[in-house]
C-alpha positions in Angstrom: -24.2 -33.3 22.9 -21.5 -35.4 21.3 -17.9 -35.3 22.1 -17.3 -34.3 18.6 -19.7 -31.4 18.9 -18.3 -30.2 22.3 -14.8 -30.2 20.6 -15.7 -28.0 17.8 -17.8 -25.9 20.0 -14.5 -25.1 22.0 -12.9 -24.7 18.7 -15.4 -22.2 17.6 -15.1 -20.2 21.1 -11.3 -20.2 20.5 -11.8 -18.9 17.1 -14.0 -16.2 18.5 -11.2 -15.3 20.9 -8.8 -14.9 17.9 -11.2 -12.7 16.4 -11.7 -10.5 19.6 -7.9 -10.1 19.6 -7.6 -8.9 15.9 -10.5 -6.7 16.3 -9.1 -5.0 19.4 -5.5 -5.1 17.7 -6.4 -3.4 14.6 -9.1 -1.0 15.9 -6.2 1.4 16.6 -4.9 1.0 13.1 -8.7 1.6 11.6 -8.9 5.0 13.5 -5.3 6.0 13.3 -5.6 9.2 11.7 -8.1 10.4 14.2 -6.2 9.0 17.0 -3.0 11.0 15.9 -5.3 14.2 15.7 -6.9 13.9 18.9 -3.4 12.6 20.9 -1.5 15.1 19.0 0.7 12.4 17.9 3.8 12.6 15.3 3.8 10.0 12.6 6.9 8.5 14.5 4.9 8.1 17.5 1.8 6.4 15.6 4.6 4.1 14.1 5.6 3.1 17.4 2.0 2.5 18.4 1.2 0.5 15.5 4.3 -1.5 15.9 4.0 -1.8 19.7 2.2 -5.1 19.9 4.7 -7.1 17.6 7.5 -5.7 19.5 5.9 -6.8 22.7 6.0 -10.5 21.1 9.8 -10.2 21.0 10.7 -10.8 24.7 7.3 -12.6 25.6 6.8 -14.9 22.9 9.1 -18.0 24.1 8.1 -17.2 27.8 4.5 -17.4 26.9 4.7 -20.5 25.0 6.3 -22.2 28.3 3.8 -20.8 30.5 0.9 -22.0 28.0 2.4 -25.6 28.1 2.3 -25.3 32.1 -0.9 -23.7 32.7 -3.2 -25.3 29.4 -4.7 -23.6 26.9 -8.2 -22.9 28.5 -6.6 -20.7 31.4 -4.1 -19.2 29.1 -6.8 -18.0 26.3 -9.1 -17.0 29.3 -6.6 -15.0 30.9 -5.7 -13.0 27.7 -9.3 -12.1 26.6 -9.4 -10.3 30.2 -5.9 -8.5 29.7 -6.6 -7.1 26.3 -10.4 -6.6 26.8 -9.6 -4.6 29.9 -6.7 -2.7 28.2 -8.9 -1.8 25.3 -11.5 -0.2 27.8 -8.6 1.8 28.9 -7.5 2.8 25.7 -10.8 4.7 25.4 -9.9 6.9 28.0 -6.0 7.3 27.1 -5.1 11.1 26.8 -1.4 10.9 25.9 1.2 8.7 23.8 2.6 7.3 27.0 -1.1 6.0 28.1 -1.8 4.5 24.8 1.5 2.9 24.6 1.4 1.4 27.8 -2.3 0.1 27.5 -1.2 -1.2 23.7 1.6 -3.2 25.4 -1.0 -4.9 27.9 -2.9 -5.8 24.6 0.1 -7.5 23.2 0.8 -9.3 26.6 -2.7 -10.8 26.3 -2.5 -11.5 22.6 0.5 -13.8 23.2 -1.7 -16.4 24.9 -4.2 -16.6 22.4 -1.6 -16.8 19.8 0.2 -19.6 21.5 -2.9 -21.1 23.2 -4.9 -21.8 20.0 -2.3 -24.4 18.7 -2.1 -25.9 21.9 -6.0 -25.9 21.9 -6.1 -27.9 18.7 -3.5 -30.3 20.0 -5.3 -31.0 22.9 -8.7 -31.4 21.1 -7.8 -33.1 18.0 -5.2 -36.1 17.0 -2.3 -34.9 14.9 -3.6 -36.2 11.7 -6.8 -34.4 11.9 -5.4 -31.0 13.2 -5.2 -29.5 9.7 -8.8 -28.3 9.2 -9.2 -26.9 13.1 -6.1 -24.7 12.3 -7.6 -23.3 9.3 -10.7 -22.5 11.1 -9.2 -20.6 13.9 -6.9 -18.7 11.4 -10.0 -17.7 9.9 -11.2 -16.2 13.0 -8.2 -13.9 12.9 -8.8 -12.6 9.4 -12.7 -11.9 10.6 -11.7 -9.9 13.6 -9.3 -7.7 11.5 -11.7 -7.3 8.6 -14.2 -6.3 11.3 -12.1 -3.6 12.9 -12.0 -1.9 9.5 -15.2 -2.6 8.0 -17.7 -2.6 10.9 -15.6 -0.7 13.4 -14.2 2.1 11.1 -17.1 1.9 8.5 -20.3 1.5 10.7 -20.1 1.3 14.5 -17.6 3.8 15.1 -19.4 6.6 13.2 -22.7 5.2 15.0 -21.2 5.5 18.2 -19.7 9.0 17.7 -15.9 8.1 17.4 -12.9 6.0 18.3 -13.3 6.4 22.1 -16.8 4.8 22.4 -16.1 2.2 19.8 -12.7 1.1 21.9 -15.1 1.2 25.1 -17.8 -1.0 23.5 -15.4 -3.5 21.9 -13.5 -3.7 25.3 -16.6 -4.3 27.2 -17.8 -6.9 24.5 -14.5 -8.7 24.9 -14.8 -9.1 28.6 -18.4 -10.4 28.2 -16.8 -13.0 25.9 -14.3 -13.7 28.3 -17.0 -14.7 30.9 -18.7 -16.7 28.3 -15.2 -18.6 27.6 -14.7 -19.4 31.6 -18.1 -20.7 31.7 -17.9 -23.1 28.8 -14.6 -24.4 30.0 -15.9 -24.9 33.7 -19.1 -26.9 32.2 -17.4 -28.9 29.6 -16.5 -32.5 30.6 -13.0 -32.7 31.8 -12.6 -36.0 29.3 -13.4 -33.5 26.2 -10.6 -30.8 27.8 -8.0 -33.6 27.8 -9.1 -35.4 24.5 -5.6 -36.5 23.8 -4.3 -36.5 27.4 -2.1 -33.4 26.8 -3.4 -31.3 29.9 -2.0 -34.1 32.0 1.4 -34.3 30.9 4.0 -32.4 33.0 7.9 -32.4 32.1 10.3 -33.3 34.7 12.9 -31.2 33.3 13.9 -27.8 34.2 11.6 -25.5 32.3 14.5 -22.8 31.5 17.3 -25.4 30.9 15.0 -27.3 28.3 14.0 -24.1 26.6 17.5 -23.1 26.4 18.5 -26.6 24.9 15.5 -26.7 22.5 16.1 -23.1 21.1 20.0 -24.0 20.6 19.0 -27.1 18.7 16.4 -25.4 16.5 18.6 -22.5 16.0 21.2 -24.9 15.0 19.5 -26.0 12.1 20.5 -24.2 9.0 17.1 -24.4 7.2 15.4 -22.8 10.6 17.5 -19.5 10.0 16.2 -19.2 6.5 12.7 -19.8 7.8 13.4 -17.1 10.4 14.0 -14.6 7.5 10.8 -15.5 6.0 9.1 -14.9 9.3 10.9 -11.5 9.5 9.4 -10.7 5.9 6.0 -12.0 6.7 5.4 -9.9 9.8 7.2 -6.8 8.0 4.4 -7.1 5.5 1.5 -7.9 7.6 1.9 -5.3 10.1 3.8 -2.5 8.3 1.4 -2.6 5.3 -1.7 -3.6 6.9 -1.5 -1.0 9.5 -0.9 1.8 7.2 -2.9 0.9 4.1 -5.9 2.9 4.9 -3.9 5.9 5.9 -1.6 5.6 2.5 -4.6 5.4 0.5 -6.3 8.4 2.3 -3.3 10.2 1.5 -3.7 9.3 -2.1 -7.2 11.1 -2.1 -9.3 8.1 -1.5 -12.3 8.6 1.0 -12.0 7.2 4.6 -14.9 4.8 4.0 -13.4 3.4 0.8 -9.9 3.2 2.2 -11.3 1.0 4.9 -13.2 -1.2 2.2 -10.0 -1.6 0.4 -8.2 -2.6 3.7 -10.9 -5.0 4.4 -10.4 -6.7 0.9 -6.6 -7.1 1.7 -7.7 -9.0 4.7 -10.1 -11.2 2.8 -7.3 -11.9 0.3 -5.2 -12.8 3.1 -7.8 -15.6 4.0 -7.9 -16.6 0.3 -4.1 -17.2 0.3 -4.2 -19.0 4.0 -6.6 -21.6 2.5 -5.2 -22.0 -1.2 -1.6 -21.8 -1.1 -0.8 -24.6 1.4 -3.0 -26.9 -0.6 -0.7 -25.9 -3.8 2.4 -26.4 -2.0 1.1 -30.0 -1.1 0.2 -30.5 -4.6 3.6 -29.8 -6.0 5.6 -30.7 -3.0 8.0 -27.8 -3.0 7.1 -25.7 0.0 10.4 -23.5 -0.4 9.7 -22.8 -3.9 5.9 -21.7 -2.9 7.6 -19.4 -0.3 9.9 -18.0 -2.8 6.6 -17.2 -5.2 4.8 -15.6 -2.1 7.7 -13.4 -1.5 7.8 -12.3 -5.2 3.9 -11.7 -5.0 4.3 -9.5 -2.1 7.5 -7.5 -3.6 5.4 -7.0 -7.1 2.1 -5.9 -5.2 3.9 -3.4 -3.1 5.7 -2.0 -5.8 2.5 -1.6 -7.7 1.3 0.6 -4.7 4.2 2.8 -5.4 3.1 3.7 -8.9 1.9 7.3 -9.1 -0.8 8.7 -11.0 -2.6 5.6 -12.1 -6.2 4.3 -12.1 -7.5 3.5 -8.4 -8.0 -0.2 -9.5 -4.1 -0.5 -10.0 -3.4 0.0 -6.2 -6.0 -2.1 -5.3 -5.0 -4.8 -7.4 -1.6 -4.6 -5.7 -3.0 -4.6 -2.4 -5.1 -7.7 -3.2 -2.0 -9.5 -4.7 0.0 -8.7 -1.4 -2.8 -10.2 0.6 -2.9 -13.3 -1.2 0.8 -13.8 -1.1 1.3 -12.8 2.5 -1.8 -15.0 3.5 0.0 -17.8 2.0 3.1 -17.3 4.1 1.1 -17.4 7.2 0.4 -20.8 7.7 3.7 -22.0 5.6 6.0 -20.8 8.4 3.9 -22.6 10.9 3.9 -26.0 8.9 7.6 -26.2 7.7 9.4 -26.9 10.9 7.7 -30.2 11.5 9.3 -31.0 8.1 12.6 -30.3 8.9 15.5 -32.5 9.9 16.6 -31.4 13.4 13.3 -30.0 14.4 10.5 -32.3 13.5 7.1 -32.2 15.2 8.4 -32.6 18.7 10.4 -29.3 18.3 7.5 -27.5 16.4 6.3 -25.3 19.1 9.6 -24.0 20.1 10.6 -23.3 16.1 7.4 -21.5 15.6 8.0 -19.4 18.8 11.7 -18.5 17.7 10.0 -17.5 14.3 7.7 -15.3 16.0 10.2 -14.0 18.6 12.7 -12.7 16.0 10.2 -12.2 13.2 8.3 -9.7 15.4 11.1 -7.3 15.1 10.0 -7.1 11.5 6.4 -6.9 12.8 7.7 -3.7 14.8 10.3 -2.3 12.3 7.5 -2.5 9.5 5.1 0.3 10.6 7.8 2.1 12.6 9.8 2.9 9.4 6.9 3.7 7.4 5.9 6.3 9.8 9.4 7.7 10.8 10.4 7.9 7.0 7.2 9.9 6.3 8.0 12.3 9.1 11.5 12.8 7.2 10.2 13.2 3.7 6.5 13.8 3.9 5.8 10.7 1.7 5.0 7.0 2.2 6.7 6.2 -0.9 10.1 5.4 1.1 8.6 3.1 3.6 6.7 1.2 1.1 10.0 0.8 -1.0 11.7 -0.5 2.3 8.8 -3.2 2.5 9.3 -3.9 -1.2 12.9 -4.6 -0.9 12.5 -6.7 2.2 10.0 -8.9 0.4 13.0 -10.1 -1.9 14.8 -11.4 1.2 11.8 -14.1 1.4 12.4 -15.2 -2.2 16.2 -15.9 -1.4 15.2 -17.6 1.5 12.6 -19.7 0.1 14.9 -21.0 -2.6 17.2 -22.0 0.2 14.6 -24.2 2.0 15.1 -27.8 1.3 11.4 -28.6 1.7 
């Protein structure tokens, strides 16, 4: 097998790891209504559970990036697979809010190693000027896993197995089996392929903590980065706040569980479309900040459409699809823009993206948490969606301030 095929084979396995993570991550959201009943949860507790993984990223993101740089992406991704696979098996037996929350936090910790390990994997396997396509490939893995959680997990496999508990157990066992495949592939791959660009052999002689503090200070001192952090917060508010609750919101409007799951899967497909097309548009017009602003406006408009009462079913579906395309476009942009900013550049892109997610995942937690809490207070999902809609407008302002 040629070196090229080996590289893409490892990339394919990494893409599968991302799909595994998202399948585990969103399996809870796909079965949220049933879990709420079985564990006798309040909507606030449900919001905490769906926001627990994003919240875990807040204190862990920067640390996880540093550890991934030290141990390399192969061990990081393999360890993450074991962590969230085992946690998913444990969640199948959870009998209380506390147990489910603790195991979900473990899923989040394991998930960070995949989130930051995959960019590192691409950097080690491919030269910088050829990393765009590989990055798009593993991003598609995340969408495939998310869609599978709602369409296959909730719509087909879960009912066939008899509910969310056997589904969680089967998914967790499958992830652990995939972890074995990952470790075998890494152990059998030639070392020259694993270190295609020599990145695994590099070791910094600087103090890790001191270097981290210095890099974070330099990155956050860049004014444009502050606006990009705002965009990151909005992006994650929409992704986690709307995606986690969309199926439940649609069911509250009288939509059947299967159809609600299908629409949510369509939302994820729309995200993939946005991820593949919006960056190309920004390349063509040469104005990434303007494209960010348009995406923010699209998220706001689509969410506002979901608020309309008494309209035909196709209207909220169109709104959900519009949000999906727009937020899917934001996903690669928040990762691409730091390398183009003065004061950041390629050498500090990892720290910059880590900072965006460390702060941004506060929005990832607050999005689903506020939807659930406001529902407890008002018995309606309208206030929570309205908050998301208003938050999207901040991305419009931030996008117009970005200098790229």
